Each structure stands twice: as C-alpha cells, then as structure tokens.
N, CA, C and O atoms as CSV, one atom per row, in Angstrom:
chain,resi,resn,atom,element,x,y,z
A,1,MET,N,N,-35.311,11.432,72.386
A,1,MET,CA,C,-36.537,10.956,71.777
A,1,MET,C,C,-36.793,11.688,70.458
A,1,MET,O,O,-37.261,11.078,69.496
A,2,HIS,N,N,-36.494,12.972,70.405
A,2,HIS,CA,C,-36.669,13.750,69.184
A,2,HIS,C,C,-35.784,13.204,68.059
A,2,HIS,O,O,-36.227,13.108,66.914
A,3,GLN,N,N,-34.536,12.846,68.378
A,3,GLN,CA,C,-33.631,12.303,67.361
A,3,GLN,C,C,-34.153,10.973,66.824
A,3,GLN,O,O,-34.078,10.720,65.622
A,4,LEU,N,N,-34.680,10.121,67.702
A,4,LEU,CA,C,-35.214,8.832,67.265
A,4,LEU,C,C,-36.417,9.030,66.345
A,4,LEU,O,O,-36.577,8.302,65.365
A,5,THR,N,N,-37.248,10.000,66.655
A,5,THR,CA,C,-38.412,10.280,65.812
A,5,THR,C,C,-37.979,10.799,64.447
A,5,THR,O,O,-38.500,10.363,63.420
A,6,CYS,N,N,-37.035,11.722,64.434
A,6,CYS,CA,C,-36.580,12.306,63.165
A,6,CYS,C,C,-35.865,11.293,62.284
A,6,CYS,O,O,-35.962,11.368,61.059
A,7,ASN,N,N,-35.157,10.358,62.875
A,7,ASN,CA,C,-34.416,9.360,62.103
A,7,ASN,C,C,-35.296,8.198,61.658
A,7,ASN,O,O,-34.836,7.341,60.904
A,8,GLY,N,N,-36.527,8.146,62.097
A,8,GLY,CA,C,-37.430,7.077,61.684
A,8,GLY,C,C,-37.282,5.799,62.476
A,8,GLY,O,O,-37.888,4.787,62.125
A,9,VAL,N,N,-36.493,5.817,63.536
A,9,VAL,CA,C,-36.266,4.614,64.333
A,9,VAL,C,C,-37.562,4.158,64.995
A,9,VAL,O,O,-37.878,2.968,64.989
A,10,LEU,N,N,-38.304,5.086,65.559
A,10,LEU,CA,C,-39.547,4.710,66.241
A,10,LEU,C,C,-40.561,4.115,65.273
A,10,LEU,O,O,-41.271,3.171,65.622
A,11,GLU,N,N,-40.636,4.655,64.065
A,11,GLU,CA,C,-41.556,4.108,63.063
A,11,GLU,C,C,-41.131,2.694,62.671
A,11,GLU,O,O,-41.979,1.818,62.494
A,12,GLY,N,N,-39.832,2.468,62.536
A,12,GLY,CA,C,-39.329,1.129,62.230
A,12,GLY,C,C,-39.666,0.134,63.323
A,12,GLY,O,O,-40.004,-1.016,63.043
A,13,ILE,N,N,-39.575,0.574,64.560
A,13,ILE,CA,C,-39.926,-0.292,65.692
A,13,ILE,C,C,-41.411,-0.610,65.675
A,13,ILE,O,O,-41.801,-1.753,65.916
A,14,ARG,N,N,-42.249,0.387,65.392
A,14,ARG,CA,C,-43.700,0.156,65.308
A,14,ARG,C,C,-44.025,-0.867,64.221
A,14,ARG,O,O,-44.853,-1.755,64.426
A,15,ILE,N,N,-43.383,-0.741,63.085
A,15,ILE,CA,C,-43.620,-1.673,61.967
A,15,ILE,C,C,-43.236,-3.088,62.376
A,15,ILE,O,O,-43.994,-4.029,62.140
A,16,CYS,N,N,-42.075,-3.246,62.980
A,16,CYS,CA,C,-41.610,-4.576,63.386
A,16,CYS,C,C,-42.497,-5.175,64.466
A,16,CYS,O,O,-42.758,-6.378,64.444
A,17,ARG,N,N,-42.965,-4.372,65.404
A,17,ARG,CA,C,-43.807,-4.872,66.486
A,17,ARG,C,C,-45.145,-5.377,65.964
A,17,ARG,O,O,-45.747,-6.262,66.572
A,18,LYS,N,N,-45.618,-4.835,64.857
A,18,LYS,CA,C,-46.876,-5.299,64.269
A,18,LYS,C,C,-46.666,-6.537,63.405
A,18,LYS,O,O,-47.633,-7.102,62.894
A,19,GLY,N,N,-45.418,-6.966,63.235
A,19,GLY,CA,C,-45.134,-8.181,62.496
A,19,GLY,C,C,-44.844,-7.998,61.026
A,19,GLY,O,O,-44.711,-8.982,60.299
A,20,PHE,N,N,-44.741,-6.757,60.566
A,20,PHE,CA,C,-44.445,-6.508,59.166
A,20,PHE,C,C,-42.947,-6.334,58.977
A,20,PHE,O,O,-42.301,-5.642,59.763
A,21,PRO,N,N,-42.389,-6.950,57.949
A,21,PRO,CA,C,-40.958,-6.746,57.677
A,21,PRO,C,C,-40.749,-5.391,57.018
A,21,PRO,O,O,-41.596,-4.933,56.251
A,22,ASN,N,N,-39.631,-4.752,57.313
A,22,ASN,CA,C,-39.357,-3.500,56.618
A,22,ASN,C,C,-38.456,-3.739,55.415
A,22,ASN,O,O,-38.342,-2.878,54.543
A,23,ARG,N,N,-37.824,-4.889,55.364
A,23,ARG,CA,C,-37.036,-5.291,54.197
A,23,ARG,C,C,-37.175,-6.800,54.028
A,23,ARG,O,O,-37.203,-7.550,55.003
A,24,MET,N,N,-37.259,-7.220,52.791
A,24,MET,CA,C,-37.407,-8.647,52.541
A,24,MET,C,C,-36.754,-8.971,51.201
A,24,MET,O,O,-36.905,-8.222,50.236
A,25,VAL,N,N,-36.034,-10.077,51.142
A,25,VAL,CA,C,-35.423,-10.484,49.876
A,25,VAL,C,C,-36.514,-11.067,48.977
A,25,VAL,O,O,-37.511,-11.603,49.459
A,26,TYR,N,N,-36.312,-10.957,47.690
A,26,TYR,CA,C,-37.351,-11.332,46.722
A,26,TYR,C,C,-37.804,-12.790,46.819
A,26,TYR,O,O,-39.008,-13.040,46.760
A,27,PRO,N,N,-36.900,-13.764,46.964
A,27,PRO,CA,C,-37.392,-15.147,47.080
A,27,PRO,C,C,-38.304,-15.350,48.296
A,27,PRO,O,O,-39.278,-16.099,48.225
A,28,ASP,N,N,-37.984,-14.677,49.419
A,28,ASP,CA,C,-38.842,-14.781,50.603
A,28,ASP,C,C,-40.200,-14.136,50.348
A,28,ASP,O,O,-41.230,-14.672,50.757
A,29,PHE,N,N,-40.205,-12.990,49.676
A,29,PHE,CA,C,-41.467,-12.320,49.342
A,29,PHE,C,C,-42.318,-13.231,48.460
A,29,PHE,O,O,-43.516,-13.392,48.692
A,30,LYS,N,N,-41.698,-13.812,47.463
A,30,LYS,CA,C,-42.432,-14.669,46.521
A,30,LYS,C,C,-43.022,-15.871,47.251
A,30,LYS,O,O,-44.170,-16.246,47.012
A,31,HIS,N,N,-42.244,-16.466,48.130
A,31,HIS,CA,C,-42.727,-17.631,48.878
A,31,HIS,C,C,-43.867,-17.252,49.827
A,31,HIS,O,O,-44.862,-17.970,49.918
A,32,ARG,N,N,-43.725,-16.137,50.526
A,32,ARG,CA,C,-44.695,-15.736,51.535
A,32,ARG,C,C,-46.011,-15.234,50.934
A,32,ARG,O,O,-47.084,-15.530,51.461
A,33,TYR,N,N,-45.934,-14.478,49.836
A,33,TYR,CA,C,-47.125,-13.834,49.285
A,33,TYR,C,C,-47.626,-14.462,47.989
A,33,TYR,O,O,-48.383,-13.836,47.247
A,34,MET,N,N,-47.216,-15.677,47.717
A,34,MET,CA,C,-47.644,-16.410,46.524
A,34,MET,C,C,-49.174,-16.514,46.448
A,34,MET,O,O,-49.744,-16.546,45.357
A,35,ILE,N,N,-49.818,-16.564,47.588
A,35,ILE,CA,C,-51.267,-16.740,47.630
A,35,ILE,C,C,-52.026,-15.535,47.052
A,35,ILE,O,O,-53.172,-15.683,46.625
A,36,LEU,N,N,-51.411,-14.356,47.033
A,36,LEU,CA,C,-52.092,-13.157,46.536
A,36,LEU,C,C,-52.238,-13.133,45.021
A,36,LEU,O,O,-53.236,-12.642,44.493
A,37,ALA,N,N,-51.237,-13.666,44.326
A,37,ALA,CA,C,-51.278,-13.686,42.861
A,37,ALA,C,C,-50.572,-14.957,42.377
A,37,ALA,O,O,-49.493,-14.879,41.789
A,38,PRO,N,N,-51.170,-16.117,42.619
A,38,PRO,CA,C,-50.470,-17.368,42.330
A,38,PRO,C,C,-50.123,-17.575,40.860
A,38,PRO,O,O,-49.020,-18.033,40.559
A,39,ASN,N,N,-51.018,-17.255,39.944
A,39,ASN,CA,C,-50.736,-17.484,38.521
A,39,ASN,C,C,-49.588,-16.620,38.022
A,39,ASN,O,O,-48.701,-17.103,37.318
A,40,GLU,N,N,-49.606,-15.349,38.384
A,40,GLU,CA,C,-48.561,-14.425,37.936
A,40,GLU,C,C,-47.205,-14.784,38.530
A,40,GLU,O,O,-46.187,-14.747,37.839
A,41,MET,N,N,-47.197,-15.127,39.797
A,41,MET,CA,C,-45.920,-15.386,40.465
A,41,MET,C,C,-45.317,-16.736,40.064
A,41,MET,O,O,-44.095,-16.872,40.020
A,42,LYS,N,N,-46.154,-17.729,39.771
A,42,LYS,CA,C,-45.633,-19.023,39.322
A,42,LYS,C,C,-45.069,-18.931,37.913
A,42,LYS,O,O,-44.090,-19.603,37.588
A,43,SER,N,N,-45.679,-18.109,37.082
A,43,SER,CA,C,-45.252,-18.032,35.683
A,43,SER,C,C,-44.011,-17.151,35.501
A,43,SER,O,O,-43.381,-17.207,34.445
A,44,GLU,N,N,-43.648,-16.349,36.491
A,44,GLU,CA,C,-42.504,-15.436,36.376
A,44,GLU,C,C,-41.294,-16.019,37.112
A,44,GLU,O,O,-41.303,-16.109,38.339
A,45,PRO,N,N,-40.241,-16.421,36.362
A,45,PRO,CA,C,-39.057,-16.990,37.019
A,45,PRO,C,C,-38.215,-15.949,37.767
A,45,PRO,O,O,-37.522,-16.302,38.722
A,46,ASP,N,N,-38.257,-14.696,37.362
A,46,ASP,CA,C,-37.489,-13.648,38.026
A,46,ASP,C,C,-38.252,-13.188,39.274
A,46,ASP,O,O,-39.361,-12.664,39.172
A,47,ASP,N,N,-37.648,-13.390,40.453
A,47,ASP,CA,C,-38.325,-13.086,41.711
A,47,ASP,C,C,-38.675,-11.602,41.847
A,47,ASP,O,O,-39.725,-11.261,42.392
A,48,ARG,N,N,-37.815,-10.733,41.361
A,48,ARG,CA,C,-38.081,-9.295,41.461
A,48,ARG,C,C,-39.315,-8.907,40.630
A,48,ARG,O,O,-40.187,-8.175,41.099
A,49,LYS,N,N,-39.369,-9.406,39.398
A,49,LYS,CA,C,-40.525,-9.119,38.541
A,49,LYS,C,C,-41.796,-9.739,39.112
A,49,LYS,O,O,-42.878,-9.163,38.997
A,50,ALA,N,N,-41.663,-10.922,39.732
A,50,ALA,CA,C,-42.822,-11.572,40.343
A,50,ALA,C,C,-43.371,-10.733,41.489
A,50,ALA,O,O,-44.586,-10.618,41.644
A,51,ALA,N,N,-42.493,-10.147,42.290
A,51,ALA,CA,C,-42.929,-9.284,43.389
A,51,ALA,C,C,-43.673,-8.067,42.846
A,51,ALA,O,O,-44.710,-7.675,43.380
A,52,LYS,N,N,-43.140,-7.481,41.793
A,52,LYS,CA,C,-43.782,-6.310,41.188
A,52,LYS,C,C,-45.164,-6.668,40.631
A,52,LYS,O,O,-46.123,-5.919,40.813
A,53,LEU,N,N,-45.260,-7.812,39.954
A,53,LEU,CA,C,-46.550,-8.264,39.420
A,53,LEU,C,C,-47.566,-8.497,40.531
A,53,LEU,O,O,-48.741,-8.160,40.385
A,54,CYS,N,N,-47.117,-9.064,41.623
A,54,CYS,CA,C,-48.004,-9.337,42.748
A,54,CYS,C,C,-48.561,-8.039,43.317
A,54,CYS,O,O,-49.763,-7.934,43.564
A,55,LEU,N,N,-47.706,-7.061,43.525
A,55,LEU,CA,C,-48.146,-5.793,44.101
A,55,LEU,C,C,-49.079,-5.040,43.156
A,55,LEU,O,O,-50.005,-4.362,43.601
A,56,GLU,N,N,-48.834,-5.161,41.853
A,56,GLU,CA,C,-49.725,-4.531,40.881
A,56,GLU,C,C,-51.076,-5.243,40.844
A,56,GLU,O,O,-52.117,-4.599,40.714
A,57,LYS,N,N,-51.057,-6.569,40.956
A,57,LYS,CA,C,-52.301,-7.356,40.904
A,57,LYS,C,C,-53.230,-7.002,42.062
A,57,LYS,O,O,-54.445,-6.925,41.880
A,58,VAL,N,N,-52.669,-6.789,43.245
A,58,VAL,CA,C,-53.512,-6.468,44.407
A,58,VAL,C,C,-53.831,-4.979,44.476
A,58,VAL,O,O,-54.492,-4.526,45.411
A,59,ALA,N,N,-53.363,-4.220,43.491
A,59,ALA,CA,C,-53.640,-2.783,43.375
A,59,ALA,C,C,-53.214,-2.002,44.610
A,59,ALA,O,O,-53.930,-1.121,45.086
A,60,LEU,N,N,-52.041,-2.339,45.116
A,60,LEU,CA,C,-51.481,-1.607,46.257
A,60,LEU,C,C,-50.911,-0.286,45.757
A,60,LEU,O,O,-50.229,-0.248,44.733
A,61,ASP,N,N,-51.183,0.768,46.459
A,61,ASP,CA,C,-50.706,2.104,46.086
A,61,ASP,C,C,-49.174,2.102,46.043
A,61,ASP,O,O,-48.540,1.751,47.038
A,62,PRO,N,N,-48.570,2.483,44.920
A,62,PRO,CA,C,-47.102,2.483,44.801
A,62,PRO,C,C,-46.388,3.355,45.840
A,62,PRO,O,O,-45.188,3.187,46.056
A,63,GLU,N,N,-47.090,4.267,46.477
A,63,GLU,CA,C,-46.483,5.081,47.529
A,63,GLU,C,C,-46.272,4.288,48.817
A,63,GLU,O,O,-45.555,4.746,49.707
A,64,TRP,N,N,-46.876,3.120,48.930
A,64,TRP,CA,C,-46.792,2.330,50.151
A,64,TRP,C,C,-45.653,1.316,50.136
A,64,TRP,O,O,-45.385,0.681,51.156
A,65,TYR,N,N,-44.986,1.152,49.014
A,65,TYR,CA,C,-43.896,0.173,48.944
A,65,TYR,C,C,-42.807,0.664,48.011
A,65,TYR,O,O,-43.021,1.577,47.213
A,66,ARG,N,N,-41.658,0.060,48.116
A,66,ARG,CA,C,-40.538,0.343,47.219
A,66,ARG,C,C,-39.922,-0.982,46.806
A,66,ARG,O,O,-39.758,-1.886,47.626
A,67,ILE,N,N,-39.587,-1.090,45.546
A,67,ILE,CA,C,-38.887,-2.263,45.038
A,67,ILE,C,C,-37.517,-1.793,44.592
A,67,ILE,O,O,-37.403,-0.900,43.752
A,68,GLY,N,N,-36.479,-2.391,45.152
A,68,GLY,CA,C,-35.138,-1.951,44.811
A,68,GLY,C,C,-34.092,-2.925,45.308
A,68,GLY,O,O,-34.384,-4.083,45.610
A,69,HIS,N,N,-32.878,-2.435,45.384
A,69,HIS,CA,C,-31.751,-3.243,45.859
A,69,HIS,C,C,-31.326,-2.755,47.225
A,69,HIS,O,O,-31.494,-1.585,47.568
A,70,THR,N,N,-30.777,-3.666,47.994
A,70,THR,CA,C,-30.219,-3.271,49.288
A,70,THR,C,C,-28.781,-2.804,49.077
A,70,THR,O,O,-28.160,-3.098,48.056
A,71,LYS,N,N,-28.282,-2.094,50.031
A,71,LYS,CA,C,-26.899,-1.645,49.953
A,71,LYS,C,C,-25.979,-2.829,50.236
A,71,LYS,O,O,-26.165,-3.536,51.226
A,72,ALA,N,N,-25.010,-3.042,49.391
A,72,ALA,CA,C,-24.050,-4.123,49.586
A,72,ALA,C,C,-22.935,-3.614,50.495
A,72,ALA,O,O,-22.438,-2.500,50.327
A,73,ARG,N,N,-22.559,-4.432,51.442
A,73,ARG,CA,C,-21.474,-4.053,52.339
A,73,ARG,C,C,-20.195,-4.743,51.890
A,73,ARG,O,O,-20.175,-5.955,51.673
A,74,ASN,N,N,-19.163,-3.987,51.756
A,74,ASN,CA,C,-17.855,-4.549,51.424
A,74,ASN,C,C,-17.091,-4.787,52.721
A,74,ASN,O,O,-16.687,-3.843,53.399
A,75,ILE,N,N,-16.905,-6.026,53.047
A,75,ILE,CA,C,-16.196,-6.349,54.291
A,75,ILE,C,C,-14.837,-6.925,53.981
A,75,ILE,O,O,-14.085,-7.262,54.896
C-alpha cells in the first residue's frame, strides 16, 4: 500500500473514480469543454492553443493542470 501511495497510483484511481480524465488528447478536450470558452475555441484552429486559451479564460490556476505531449511509444 505504501508503494502505491508513493507512486501516485491511488491518487490516479481516485481521479478516475470521480469521472475526471488524467490525460486527454487536444481534439477531445476542445470538443468536451467548448462550452467554457466558445468564442476563443472556435476561432483557434490549433487544438493545443485552444485548450490553453480555454484554461486561461476560466482562470484556472496553472498549478492544477499541465499542457504538453504524451510519450510516444516505439513499437
């Protein structure tokens, strides 16, 4: 149990159980949260920039989210 707590597994499970995604691709974010900043997100063709504009518009604390790339797996 201590290892799961230290690795953040339990926190990830808590987040998922409450229905929040811990990772989301930009087009899905834009589609799901368009209602929060419709003008900004419709006018921005780049999904990543649209996500950033949306989070800034709702004045969400930057410590609560991260915008970045996922790790690519070479198979």
